[in-house]
C-alpha positions as a printed NumPy array, in Angstrom:
array([[ 82.218,  36.369,  20.215],
       [ 84.787,  38.577,  18.466],
       [ 87.047,  40.665,  20.67 ],
       [ 86.981,  44.431,  20.388],
       [ 89.917,  45.822,  18.395],
       [ 91.512,  49.117,  19.427],
       [ 94.529,  51.037,  18.174],
       [ 97.333,  51.978,  20.532],
       [ 97.772,  55.748,  20.613],
       [100.365,  56.198,  23.361],
       [103.078,  54.02 ,  24.859],
       [103.063,  54.901,  28.571],
       [105.541,  52.706,  30.421],
       [106.822,  49.12 ,  30.594],
       [105.747,  46.761,  33.379],
       [108.691,  44.75 ,  34.648],
       [106.844,  42.367,  36.964],
       [106.371,  39.641,  34.339],
       [108.834,  37.703,  32.242],
       [107.245,  38.948,  29.014],
       [107.757,  42.625,  30.014],
       [104.328,  43.947,  28.977],
       [103.605,  47.659,  28.786],
       [100.873,  50.093,  29.703],
       [ 99.391,  51.803,  26.665],
       [ 96.517,  54.15 ,  25.901],
       [ 94.167,  53.376,  23.019],
       [ 91.797,  55.175,  20.694],
       [ 88.766,  54.095,  22.731],
       [ 90.085,  56.226,  25.646],
       [ 90.969,  53.022,  27.49 ],
       [ 94.24 ,  52.114,  29.193],
       [ 95.515,  48.578,  28.744],
       [ 98.316,  46.247,  29.716],
       [ 99.732,  45.272,  26.331],
       [101.149,  41.782,  25.756],
       [103.588,  41.838,  22.837],
       [103.398,  39.282,  20.039],
       [107.12 ,  39.86 ,  19.505],
       [108.082,  38.955,  23.1  ],
       [110.213,  35.881,  23.727],
       [107.156,  33.721,  24.506],
       [105.851,  34.25 ,  20.969],
       [102.383,  34.313,  19.477],
       [101.217,  31.155,  21.256],
       [101.327,  33.024,  24.559],
       [ 98.798,  35.456,  23.095],
       [ 96.689,  32.56 ,  21.818],
       [ 96.62 ,  31.137,  25.345],
       [ 95.831,  34.569,  26.76 ],
       [ 92.773,  34.925,  24.535],
       [ 91.422,  31.371,  24.743],
       [ 91.964,  30.888,  28.476],
       [ 90.806,  34.405,  29.296],
       [ 87.591,  34.127,  27.337],
       [ 86.892,  30.661,  28.734],
       [ 87.23 ,  32.165,  32.21 ],
       [ 84.811,  34.929,  31.265],
       [ 82.323,  32.398,  29.89 ],
       [ 82.484,  30.603,  33.241],
       [ 81.667,  33.823,  35.086],
       [ 85.12 ,  34.188,  36.618],
       [ 86.435,  37.705,  37.214],
       [ 88.913,  38.742,  34.525],
       [ 89.772,  42.155,  33.06 ],
       [ 88.377,  42.906,  29.601],
       [ 90.5  ,  41.506,  26.784],
       [ 90.96 ,  43.407,  23.536],
       [ 93.031,  43.1  ,  20.391],
       [ 95.434,  46.023,  20.089],
       [ 96.726,  47.307,  16.764],
       [100.255,  48.534,  17.423],
       [102.45 ,  50.784,  15.31 ],
       [105.989,  50.1  ,  16.602],
       [106.865,  53.761,  16.102],
       [104.962,  54.48 ,  19.338],
       [107.855,  53.02 ,  21.309],
       [110.611,  54.882,  19.508],
       [111.598,  56.732,  22.689],
       [111.914,  53.557,  24.786],
       [115.581,  53.621,  25.928],
       [115.83 ,  49.994,  27.075],
       [117.197,  47.727,  24.311],
       [115.512,  44.75 ,  26.008],
       [112.181,  46.348,  25.146],
       [113.061,  47.799,  21.759],
       [113.241,  44.332,  20.18 ],
       [109.745,  43.179,  21.198],
       [108.323,  46.562,  20.237],
       [109.804,  46.448,  16.747],
       [108.646,  42.841,  16.282],
       [105.054,  43.481,  17.405],
       [103.584,  45.582,  14.635],
       [ 99.991,  44.57 ,  13.992],
       [ 97.643,  42.852,  16.418],
       [ 98.576,  42.145,  20.035],
       [ 96.599,  41.462,  23.228],
       [ 95.528,  44.08 ,  25.747],
       [ 94.014,  43.597,  29.197],
       [ 92.087,  46.384,  30.854],
       [ 94.499,  48.18 ,  33.2  ],
       [ 93.378,  48.12 ,  36.842],
       [ 95.028,  51.197,  38.396],
       [ 95.827,  50.829,  42.069],
       [ 95.322,  47.078,  42.111],
       [ 97.504,  45.009,  44.419],
       [ 98.807,  41.467,  44.214],
       [ 96.793,  38.798,  45.98 ],
       [ 98.148,  37.632,  49.332],
       [ 96.339,  34.568,  50.719],
       [ 97.409,  35.542,  54.231],
       [ 95.361,  38.754,  54.194],
       [ 92.703,  38.42 ,  51.475],
       [ 89.655,  36.207,  51.912],
       [ 88.47 ,  33.97 ,  49.073],
       [ 85.379,  31.814,  49.433],
       [ 85.71 ,  28.045,  48.979],
       [ 83.279,  28.294,  46.062],
       [ 85.366,  30.831,  44.133],
       [ 88.64 ,  29.121,  45.05 ],
       [ 87.277,  25.812,  43.781],
       [ 86.073,  27.345,  40.536],
       [ 89.445,  28.973,  39.874],
       [ 91.345,  25.771,  40.658],
       [ 89.004,  23.803,  38.367],
       [ 89.452,  26.347,  35.583],
       [ 93.244,  26.39 ,  35.879],
       [ 93.32 ,  22.593,  35.778],
       [ 91.129,  22.663,  32.659],
       [ 93.414,  25.059,  30.784],
       [ 96.619,  23.571,  32.235],
       [ 97.719,  26.853,  33.746],
       [101.049,  26.354,  35.506],
       [101.268,  29.977,  36.603],
       [ 99.02 ,  30.473,  39.653],
       [101.325,  29.46 ,  42.496],
       [102.205,  31.068,  45.849],
       [105.371,  32.361,  44.223],
       [103.47 ,  34.016,  41.363],
       [ 99.739,  34.139,  41.996],
       [ 98.668,  36.121,  38.906],
       [ 95.705,  37.324,  40.941],
       [ 94.963,  40.976,  41.625],
       [ 92.7  ,  42.709,  44.131],
       [ 90.981,  45.775,  42.769],
       [ 88.137,  47.537,  44.596],
       [ 87.895,  44.462,  46.864],
       [ 87.318,  42.189,  43.854],
       [ 89.663,  39.375,  42.886],
       [ 90.783,  39.313,  39.225],
       [ 92.531,  36.594,  37.242],
       [ 95.355,  37.815,  34.988],
       [ 98.201,  36.509,  32.821],
       [ 97.213,  33.271,  31.097],
       [100.024,  33.202,  28.557],
       [101.523,  30.088,  30.168],
       [ 98.234,  28.155,  29.973],
       [ 97.461,  25.418,  27.407],
       [101.182,  24.698,  27.326],
       [100.471,  21.475,  25.428],
       [100.048,  23.55 ,  22.263],
       [103.807,  24.052,  22.098],
       [103.986,  20.338,  21.201],
       [100.592,  18.706,  20.762],
       [102.125,  15.252,  20.253],
       [ 99.241,  12.796,  20.584],
       [ 96.362,  15.233,  20.991],
       [ 94.03 ,  12.767,  22.668],
       [ 96.622,  11.967,  25.318],
       [ 97.15 ,  15.666,  25.952],
       [ 93.405,  16.181,  26.242],
       [ 93.119,  13.579,  28.99 ],
       [ 96.165,  14.699,  30.965],
       [ 95.524,  14.794,  34.703],
       [ 97.646,  17.971,  35.047],
       [ 99.59 ,  17.154,  38.184],
       [101.008,  20.713,  38.559],
       [ 97.618,  21.672,  40.037],
       [ 99.059,  20.519,  43.382],
       [101.065,  23.801,  43.449],
       [ 98.03 ,  26.066,  42.988],
       [ 97.891,  28.947,  45.46 ],
       [ 94.162,  28.465,  46.103],
       [ 94.159,  24.668,  46.369],
       [ 93.99 ,  24.656,  50.208],
       [ 90.736,  26.649,  50.001],
       [ 89.19 ,  24.58 ,  47.193],
       [ 86.822,  22.494,  49.283],
       [ 83.987,  22.486,  46.721],
       [ 85.687,  21.001,  43.667],
       [ 82.957,  18.443,  42.99 ],
       [ 80.351,  21.211,  42.937],
       [ 82.578,  23.348,  40.707],
       [ 83.001,  20.479,  38.259],
       [ 79.26 ,  19.847,  38.114],
       [ 78.435,  23.532,  37.663],
       [ 81.139,  24.677,  35.25 ],
       [ 81.671,  21.865,  32.764],
       [ 78.174,  22.139,  31.19 ],
       [ 78.74 ,  25.85 ,  30.46 ],
       [ 81.503,  25.152,  27.932],
       [ 79.792,  23.613,  24.938],
       [ 81.853,  22.746,  21.853],
       [ 80.109,  25.549,  19.982],
       [ 81.049,  28.086,  22.652],
       [ 84.665,  26.904,  22.587],
       [ 84.629,  27.162,  18.793],
       [ 83.394,  30.757,  19.003],
       [ 86.156,  31.641,  21.459],
       [ 88.851,  30.02 ,  19.327],
       [ 87.491,  31.887,  16.294],
       [ 88.387,  35.185,  17.972],
       [ 92.125,  34.402,  17.684],
       [ 93.741,  36.159,  14.688],
       [ 94.781,  33.833,  11.868],
       [ 98.417,  34.882,  11.796],
       [ 98.92 ,  33.808,  15.433],
       [ 98.001,  30.25 ,  14.471],
       [100.139,  29.453,  11.445],
       [103.476,  28.461,  13.033],
       [102.677,  24.728,  12.77 ],
       [100.385,  24.671,   9.733],
       [ 97.16 ,  26.327,   8.694],
       [ 95.047,  28.474,  10.985],
       [ 92.02 ,  26.256,  10.288],
       [ 93.863,  23.128,  11.417],
       [ 95.117,  24.883,  14.538],
       [ 91.605,  26.012,  15.458],
       [ 90.306,  22.475,  15.091],
       [ 93.08 ,  21.219,  17.383],
       [ 92.04 ,  23.596,  20.157],
       [ 88.347,  22.774,  19.745],
       [ 89.058,  19.038,  19.807],
       [ 91.382,  19.413,  22.795],
       [ 88.729,  21.082,  24.929],
       [ 85.867,  18.898,  23.667],
       [ 87.767,  15.802,  24.781],
       [ 89.035,  17.417,  27.962],
       [ 85.526,  18.337,  29.043],
       [ 84.101,  14.869,  28.408],
       [ 83.331,  12.991,  31.624],
       [ 85.053,  11.555,  33.508],
       [ 87.35 ,  14.586,  33.581],
       [ 90.824,  13.487,  34.61 ],
       [ 91.938,  17.036,  35.423],
       [ 89.044,  17.467,  37.873],
       [ 89.833,  14.141,  39.503],
       [ 93.477,  15.163,  39.879],
       [ 92.519,  18.507,  41.454],
       [ 90.262,  16.734,  43.98 ],
       [ 92.993,  14.214,  44.729],
       [ 95.573,  16.968,  45.226],
       [ 93.248,  18.799,  47.633],
       [ 92.55 ,  15.616,  49.579],
       [ 96.288,  15.137,  50.079],
       [ 96.407,  18.486,  51.884],
       [ 93.789,  17.534,  54.467]])
């Protein structure tokens, strides 16, 4: 399932809400995207996580903006006056990640926006699967757009890939940070989510998703082929029952009751 590739045609404005300082750009498909820079401080692995986690979420039927690969000519940002942004722009020539821009969207506030237990449970299960540490009350990384909830910003997910160590041990991590998830109090159907979602992510599907990551994002620790196999193995083992991450999520929710 290759991602669509577009070329950035206009640098519109930076977005200063996130630590990676993404930007809004226009592309040659007439689309507007939030561009995540390969040359940002988080590096290429943040883009790898963005693609793999995002496309896994899409395969599970979770709401996420369209992801594209964006070909960037750094000259587009030549008029950016902020030196903090000039560096990432100059270092990001080539392919980057873009998320469909949702104009007028607002940040999710659990005090005013309703989320069903089913959806909350599915999102909690997914974030435990991909080890996403960045969906907390402090920084929900959820948007409301036309009354629909959207998941964004998965660059901090799969954080094990910064140091695989013993891959099997990483694969079976319980992921205790799930206790800080913003939707955990609403996740009353985690057993049903586990039963419904795990079968959807076959090893072949995961392999197809990992194949959509550009080679040169995967070569910091060796060959791209070896890196792809590590991700496929990680998720194949992680999704094998009994799933420790699902057990931990259920335990964390039970502690809230």
